[in-house]
Structure formats: C-alpha cells, structure tokens
C-alpha positions, 0 to 999 in steps of 0.5 A: 519596266515597260513590259508586264507579266501577270502571274498568279500568287495562289491567294485571293488576300490582299496584297499591299507590300513588296520588298526584295533582299537576300535573293528573295521577294517577299509580298505581305497583305491581309483583310480582315485578320489574316497576316499573309506573307508570301515569298518567292525567289523569282517573282514568278512562283510564290510561297505562303508562309506562316506569319504567326499573326491574325493581324493584316500587314501592310509594309515590308522592307528588307536591310541589314541581313533582316526583313521586317513587316508592319500592320494592324494595331502595332504588329511588327515581324522580323525574318531573316530569311522571309520564311520564319517570323518572329513577332516584336513587341512596338509598344503602340496599338495604332496601325503601322502602315509603312516602314523604310530602311535607312541604312543604320543598323537598329529598327 
C-alpha cells in the first residue's frame, strides 16, 4: 500500500465503488445515467460489463458467493461472477449508496 501504479480503466465515467471476491475485482460508477461496471482479474486489465441499468451505481460488495451493487433510485444488481448482472427489486426509490457484507447468508 505504499507504492501505487496508475492504470487505465478504459472509461471516462466516474468510478466510486470497488470490491474483490472470487478472484475478481469489480468497480462500479456512472454519471448522469450510466450504470458502469468494470471487472479485472489482476487490477491492471479492465473489461466493461453490461449492467442492464441506466442508473448510476455507487457501492459494491462481495460475500457468500455473490457480488451486489447498489445505486440511484433504489437500484440493486446481483451477480455470481461479476459478468452477468440481474436487477433485484429494492422496494424504494431512495438512492442507495453504500453496501457491505456482514457474513450472513441474506442480503
């Protein structure tokens, strides 16, 4: 953590959330209606993934075999591999900005 190397993500979109799980880094973001998700096996090479949403994404976590990201207007997306994302109904229109994994088996 004392020496850092700049890397290119391949996007000009604001990236605001990052997590690591199952051998994959996942970063999320978006500005003005772009649900951006990028993945990397090594933190060096990044691949853009389809989120299936136009909502900005703010937080992401990994636990119990599942990535979960949250965002604008109550958006919640889940993925087991970081590649294919499925929207889950949150029941709220509030902006969800932070998510963490507590070690329990439910979200």
